[in-house]
C-alpha positions as a printed Julia matrix, in Angstrom:
451×3 Matrix{Float64}:
 -13.78  -16.15   28.04
 -13.48  -15.47   24.33
 -13.61  -11.99   22.95
 -13.24   -9.86   19.87
 -10.29   -7.47   19.92
 -12.03   -5.42   17.24
 -14.88   -4.57   19.59
 -12.5    -2.89   22.03
 -11.85   -0.04   19.62
 -15.46    0.82   18.79
 -17.57    3.55   20.29
 -20.98    2.51   18.96
 -22.37   -0.75   17.65
 -23.69   -0.69   14.09
 -27.19   -0.83   15.52
 -26.43    2.42   17.34
 -25.08    4.17   14.25
 -25.85    7.84   14.12
 -26.15   10.18   11.21
 -22.73   11.71   10.52
 -24.29   15.15   10.57
 -25.37   14.7    14.19
 -21.91   13.71   15.44
 -19.74   16.35   17.12
 -17.19   18.01   14.88
 -13.48   17.58   15.68
 -13.38   21.12   17.04
 -16.88   21.11   18.51
 -16.05   20.26   22.09
 -12.75   20.07   23.94
 -14.44   18.05   26.66
 -15.59   15.4    24.19
 -12.15   15.3    22.6
 -10.53   14.82   26.0
 -12.99   12.06   26.9
 -12.24   10.29   23.62
  -8.51   10.64   24.23
  -8.85    9.1    27.69
 -11.0     6.31   26.29
  -8.41    5.54   23.6
  -5.61    5.48   26.16
  -7.67    3.14   28.34
  -8.29    0.83   25.39
  -4.57    0.74   24.6
  -3.81   -0.29   28.18
  -6.48   -3.0    28.04
  -5.3    -4.45   24.72
  -1.67   -4.26   25.8
  -2.51   -6.35   28.87
  -4.39   -8.89   26.74
  -1.36   -9.27   24.47
   1.06   -9.66   27.37
  -1.18  -12.17   29.2
  -1.83  -14.35   26.13
  -0.02  -17.68   26.55
  -1.45  -19.91   23.83
   0.61  -19.37   20.63
  -2.37  -19.55   18.25
  -4.44  -17.16   20.36
  -1.49  -14.74   20.39
  -1.22  -14.9    16.6
  -4.96  -14.31   16.18
  -4.77  -11.28   18.46
  -1.96   -9.81   16.36
  -3.88  -10.54   13.15
  -6.98   -8.72   14.43
  -4.98   -5.72   15.62
  -3.18   -5.46   12.28
  -6.45   -5.64   10.32
  -7.76   -2.75   12.42
  -4.72   -0.66   11.47
  -3.7     0.05   15.09
  -0.7    -2.27   15.37
   1.68    0.7    15.62
   0.42    1.22   19.2
   1.65   -2.22   20.2
   4.89   -2.76   18.27
   6.91   -3.93   21.28
   4.26   -6.4    22.46
   3.78   -7.78   18.93
   7.52   -8.17   18.37
   7.91   -9.9    21.74
   5.19  -12.41   20.81
   6.59  -13.1    17.34
  10.09  -13.54   18.74
   8.65  -16.09   21.18
   6.63  -18.05   18.62
   9.21  -17.87   15.83
  10.89  -21.17   16.55
   8.14  -23.13   18.27
   6.29  -25.95   16.56
   2.76  -25.06   15.54
   0.12  -27.8    15.53
  -0.34  -29.73   12.28
  -3.21  -27.43   11.35
  -3.14  -25.6     8.04
  -4.92  -22.53    9.41
  -2.45  -22.12   12.29
   0.64  -22.82   10.2
  -0.42  -20.41    7.44
  -1.19  -17.64    9.95
   2.14  -18.28   11.7
   3.96  -18.09    8.34
   2.14  -14.93    7.25
   2.71  -12.9    10.41
   6.36  -13.86   10.65
   7.15  -13.01    7.03
   5.36   -9.7     7.38
   7.74   -8.81   10.21
  10.86  -10.02    8.33
  11.39  -13.19   10.35
  13.01  -15.91    8.27
  10.62  -18.81    7.76
  10.69  -21.31    4.92
   7.72  -22.15    2.72
   8.65  -25.81    3.28
   6.3   -25.71    6.28
   3.49  -26.37    3.77
   5.05  -29.54    2.37
   3.23  -31.66    4.93
  -0.08  -30.75    3.27
   0.88  -32.11   -0.16
  -0.17  -35.52   -1.46
   2.02  -38.03   -3.3
   1.55  -36.11   -6.55
   2.8   -32.86   -5.02
  -0.66  -31.27   -4.93
  -2.5   -29.95   -1.88
  -4.54  -32.67   -0.22
  -8.22  -32.99   -1.13
  -9.2   -33.12    2.54
  -8.39  -29.4     2.79
 -10.88  -28.36    0.11
 -13.79  -27.51    2.44
 -11.95  -25.84    5.3
 -12.76  -22.18    4.62
 -10.77  -20.8     7.54
  -7.65  -22.73    6.53
  -8.05  -21.91    2.84
  -8.38  -18.2     3.57
  -5.3   -18.25    5.79
  -3.34  -20.16    3.13
  -4.45  -17.76    0.39
  -3.24  -14.69    2.3
   0.06  -16.4     3.18
   0.63  -17.36   -0.46
   0.95  -13.69   -1.47
   4.15  -13.41    0.57
   6.06  -15.73   -1.74
   9.56  -15.13   -3.08
  10.67  -15.82   -6.66
  10.83  -19.58   -7.36
   8.74  -20.58   -4.33
   6.57  -22.87   -6.42
   4.67  -24.3    -3.46
   3.18  -20.88   -2.72
   2.05  -20.54   -6.34
   0.28  -23.88   -5.9
  -1.17  -22.64   -2.61
  -2.49  -19.48   -4.25
  -4.23  -21.37   -7.05
  -5.54  -24.17   -4.81
  -6.98  -21.84   -2.17
  -8.52  -19.39   -4.66
 -10.27  -22.1    -6.68
 -11.82  -23.7    -3.61
 -12.72  -20.44   -1.87
 -14.55  -19.28   -4.99
 -16.46  -22.58   -5.16
 -17.45  -22.39   -1.48
 -18.68  -18.78   -1.33
 -22.31  -19.7    -1.98
 -22.22  -22.35    0.77
 -20.33  -20.64    3.58
 -21.57  -18.8     6.63
 -22.58  -15.21    5.8
 -20.12  -13.9     8.39
 -17.27  -15.33    6.3
 -18.49  -14.27    2.88
 -17.35  -10.63    3.15
 -13.91  -11.64    4.49
 -13.41  -14.11    1.66
 -14.62  -11.72   -1.05
 -12.33   -8.96    0.22
  -9.35  -11.33    0.31
  -9.99  -12.56   -3.22
 -10.35   -9.01   -4.51
  -7.41   -7.48   -2.61
  -4.51   -9.51   -1.14
  -0.94   -4.26    2.14
   1.7    13.97   -0.78
  -0.73   12.41   -3.3
  -2.31   15.86   -4.05
   1.11   17.19   -5.01
   1.76   14.39   -7.47
  -1.76   14.6    -8.89
  -1.67   18.39   -9.32
   1.72   18.24  -11.05
   0.5    15.42  -13.29
  -2.58   17.43  -14.28
  -0.53   20.49  -15.21
   1.66   18.45  -17.55
  -1.16   16.25  -18.89
  -4.09   18.55  -19.31
  -3.35   22.25  -19.0
   0.1    23.41  -20.14
   1.32   23.9   -23.67
   4.69   22.35  -24.44
   6.35   25.78  -24.41
   4.79   26.63  -21.03
   5.79   23.25  -19.62
   9.42   23.68  -20.63
   9.54   27.02  -18.81
   7.63   25.52  -15.86
  10.2    22.7   -15.61
  13.15   25.1   -15.85
  11.78   27.2   -13.01
  11.22   24.14  -10.81
  14.8    23.06  -11.48
  16.1    26.55  -10.55
  13.91   26.54   -7.4
  13.74   30.34   -7.58
  10.34   31.76   -6.56
  11.19   35.11   -8.17
  10.97   33.53  -11.62
   7.36   32.34  -11.28
   6.1    35.69  -12.65
   7.13   34.46  -16.09
   4.45   31.75  -15.96
   0.66   31.7   -16.53
  -1.38   32.59  -13.44
  -2.43   29.02  -12.53
   1.2    27.81  -12.69
   2.29   30.75  -10.55
  -0.26   29.85   -7.88
   0.81   26.23   -7.85
   4.54   26.94   -7.61
   4.18   29.64   -4.96
   2.07   27.28   -2.86
   4.7    24.6    -3.38
   7.61   26.88   -2.42
   5.82   28.23    0.66
   4.79   24.77    1.87
   8.29   23.36    1.52
   9.77   26.44    3.25
   7.37   26.09    6.19
   8.27   22.42    6.59
  11.98   23.2     6.34
  11.7    25.89    9.05
   9.74   23.54   11.3
  12.35   20.77   10.97
  15.38   23.06   11.35
  15.5    23.1    15.21
  15.96   19.31   15.18
  18.59   19.55   12.4
  16.21   17.71   10.09
  15.79   20.34    7.38
  17.9    18.15    5.08
  14.83   15.93    4.7
  13.15   18.66    2.63
  16.19   18.97    0.35
  15.77   15.36   -0.79
  12.08   16.01   -1.45
  12.92   19.08   -3.54
  15.51   17.18   -5.58
  13.0    14.42   -6.28
  10.43   17.05   -7.28
  12.91   18.37   -9.84
  13.6    14.87  -11.15
   9.88   14.2   -11.47
   9.31   17.49  -13.33
  11.95   16.55  -15.91
  10.3    13.15  -16.39
   6.84   14.71  -16.76
   8.23   17.05  -19.43
   9.62   14.06  -21.34
   6.18   12.43  -21.22
   4.64   15.62  -22.6
   7.13   15.69  -25.47
   6.32   12.07  -26.31
   2.59   12.8   -26.2
   2.95   15.84  -28.47
   4.32   13.68  -31.31
   2.34   10.51  -30.45
   5.58    8.65  -29.77
   5.21    5.06  -28.55
   8.49    3.83  -27.09
   9.64    0.35  -26.19
   8.63   -0.71  -22.7
  12.13   -0.4   -21.2
  12.53    3.18  -22.43
   9.0     4.0   -21.31
   9.61    2.73  -17.76
  12.86    4.68  -17.37
  10.7     7.82  -17.44
   7.31    6.74  -16.11
   8.64    4.99  -13.0
   9.69    8.48  -11.9
   6.34   10.11  -12.7
   4.54    7.38  -10.77
   5.62    9.48   -7.78
   6.48    6.7    -5.35
   9.96    8.0    -4.54
   8.52   11.47   -3.94
   5.82   10.07   -1.66
   8.43    8.02    0.2
  10.49   11.13    0.93
   7.33   12.99    1.96
   6.25   10.19    4.3
   9.55   10.53    6.17
   9.14   14.27    6.82
   7.06   13.97    9.98
   8.62   10.84   11.47
   9.9    11.68   14.94
  12.53    8.95   14.9
  16.06    9.87   13.89
  16.49    9.24   10.16
  20.05    9.32    8.96
  21.12   10.71    5.61
  22.11    7.13    4.78
  18.42    6.19    4.76
  17.67    9.02    2.34
  20.59    8.0     0.18
  19.16    4.48    0.21
  15.89    5.83   -1.23
  17.81    7.98   -3.74
  19.69    4.91   -5.0
  16.32    3.34   -5.97
  16.96   -0.05   -4.3
  15.36   -3.2    -5.7
  12.36   -3.05   -3.37
  11.53    0.53   -4.36
  12.15   -0.21   -8.03
   9.73   -3.14   -7.92
   7.16   -1.08   -6.0
   7.44    1.59   -8.69
   6.93   -1.04  -11.39
   3.9    -2.53   -9.62
   2.42    0.94   -9.21
   3.08    2.07  -12.76
   1.83   -1.11  -14.43
  -1.29   -1.41  -12.26
  -2.04    2.27  -12.89
  -1.67    1.87  -16.65
  -3.74   -1.32  -16.85
  -6.54    0.31  -14.88
  -6.58    3.73  -16.52
  -5.09    3.54  -20.03
  -8.45    3.38  -21.85
  -9.75    6.58  -20.24
  -6.44    8.4   -20.65
  -6.27    7.67  -24.38
  -9.49    9.61  -24.89
  -7.32   12.73  -24.67
  -3.82   13.58  -25.84
  -1.97   11.49  -23.27
   1.42    9.81  -23.38
   1.22    6.17  -24.47
   0.85    3.81  -21.51
   2.88    0.7   -20.81
  -0.02   -1.26  -22.32
   0.36    0.4   -25.72
   4.17    0.25  -25.52
   4.15   -3.49  -24.85
   1.5    -4.17  -27.51
   3.42   -2.29  -30.2
   6.8    -3.77  -29.25
   5.51   -7.36  -29.25
   2.9    -7.05  -31.98
   0.03   -8.21  -29.78
  -3.4    -6.95  -28.73
  -3.89   -4.62  -25.78
  -5.75   -7.42  -23.99
  -2.75   -9.71  -24.37
  -0.44   -6.88  -23.28
  -2.49   -6.41  -20.1
  -2.2   -10.12  -19.35
   1.59  -10.05  -19.75
   1.93   -6.91  -17.65
  -0.12   -8.52  -14.88
   2.33  -11.42  -14.9
   5.15   -8.91  -14.5
   3.3    -7.4   -11.53
   3.07  -10.84   -9.9
   6.81  -11.4   -10.3
   7.66   -8.01   -8.88
   5.47   -8.66   -5.85
   7.66  -11.69   -5.16
  10.76   -9.5    -5.46
   9.18   -7.01   -3.05
   8.55   -9.81   -0.54
  12.12  -11.09   -0.85
  13.72   -7.65   -0.59
  11.49   -6.76    2.35
  12.95   -9.73    4.23
  16.56   -9.02    3.3
  16.64   -5.23    3.72
  17.5    -5.5     7.4
  19.73   -2.41    7.39
  16.6    -0.22    7.15
  14.19   -0.19   10.14
  10.71   -1.61    9.6
   9.13    1.74   10.42
  10.84    3.2     7.33
  10.08    0.23    5.07
   6.38   -0.08    5.91
   5.32    3.3     4.38
   7.02    2.27    1.13
   5.33   -1.14    1.15
   1.95    0.41    1.95
   2.16    2.41   -1.28
   2.19   -0.8    -3.3
  -0.73   -2.16   -1.31
  -2.69    1.04   -1.9
  -2.04    0.82   -5.64
  -3.25   -2.77   -5.65
  -6.43   -1.63   -3.91
  -7.06    1.31   -6.26
  -6.49   -0.53   -9.54
  -7.7    -4.03   -8.73
  -9.76   -5.82  -11.37
  -8.29   -3.45  -14.01
 -10.51   -0.61  -12.78
  -9.55    2.87  -11.54
 -11.46    3.7    -8.36
  -9.09    6.6    -7.65
 -10.21    8.64  -10.66
 -13.82    7.46  -10.37
 -14.1     7.64   -6.58
 -17.82    8.32   -6.27
 -18.87    4.75   -5.52
 -16.55    2.08   -4.1
 -13.81    4.43   -2.85
 -16.33    6.65   -1.12
 -18.01    3.7     0.58
 -14.68    2.23    1.68
 -13.53    5.52    3.24
 -16.87    5.75    5.07
 -16.45    2.23    6.46
 -12.95    2.97    7.71
 -13.4     6.49    9.1
 -17.1     7.05    9.77
 -19.09    3.87   10.28
 -18.56    2.25   13.69
 -17.25   -1.27   14.21
 -19.66   -3.96   15.29
 -19.37   -4.68   18.99
 -19.69   -8.33   19.95
 -18.37  -10.01   23.07
 -18.97  -13.49   24.4
 -18.37  -14.17   28.1
């Protein structure tokens, strides 16, 4: 019997899709909610059994891949880790698809595996063999594996170029069921309101004098002083104070209120950086890229979001983990750089229509005396290099549990999704972003099972 794991998690087939307005609301029926909860628990038991019973290594890897693509792997962490521990050191058949999938899943879970496993697919000239050019499944697996490369892993750079070129040439010839998977892979190789609202206050609404006072009051963290501010700033800061206080009180019984203190300190640091951006914008100052990044890597908000993502984690998080984030380790620094540069490349043209701080694109162009188009190209190359650093640091940061690293890594993947193809689907979310959210949260998954 063959089956699709993805079908196990669906309630309706696409042919049975109902209008969202006719579906029960989350609070509409306790009975329906309870039935759905029981169904979900039953599905977890079923999938867990499938994972445990799987003996064939390739089938086990494919099961894990499907579960991860569905975004439900956190339900089966023990079973997935048991499988990967078992298949880590076994020999996979001389099949590019299987070897690439094996490589990808192991690197994603911080197992040490060398890219030399792909050497067997090179010809005498050191290029990938021509006989692989028409194998769509293998090419797609190789392409996704290639994005997990470390600095100086040249064979994965070759793999990325080889697989992309041939996948693009085969799109018009391949089975329709594969077209969407290939297009998505080629387009995208893995607290926000708080950051956005703060950004808007500094960018669009406050005068420089108001912003200096606003920053001073954030740094003092004294709610009594908010009366000195304009009404809209008062509302924002009071909401901020009250929210943080509620979270602190909720975490106090578990002795976890210290988590909020790190978030507050990062909020203060970000406010100071936003004020510096506003000062630069007020005098149209265009700094060198290094000076620019010292400030804008903070306003990108990734450290703040990392602290926020840890607030609700039930696992014990030591202060050492928070100090690790506060030290801005290499992986977080590179994630910040990827986020900042991708953001600037995708949004700088719209932002320059108003009085906005110069982006990294303008800073690079002025410093190197080149066009903005050339600057974008160079910054994209920097992004590629920092992705390799992220991959390497992800593997070597074994003193921090995966459950604490994954939220940080997911931020970079989200940025890559939002600003791919030098567009900004976060700001202009009416089309692609809206459709994507609907596909993930509203539209059901196609049910197909072959017995």
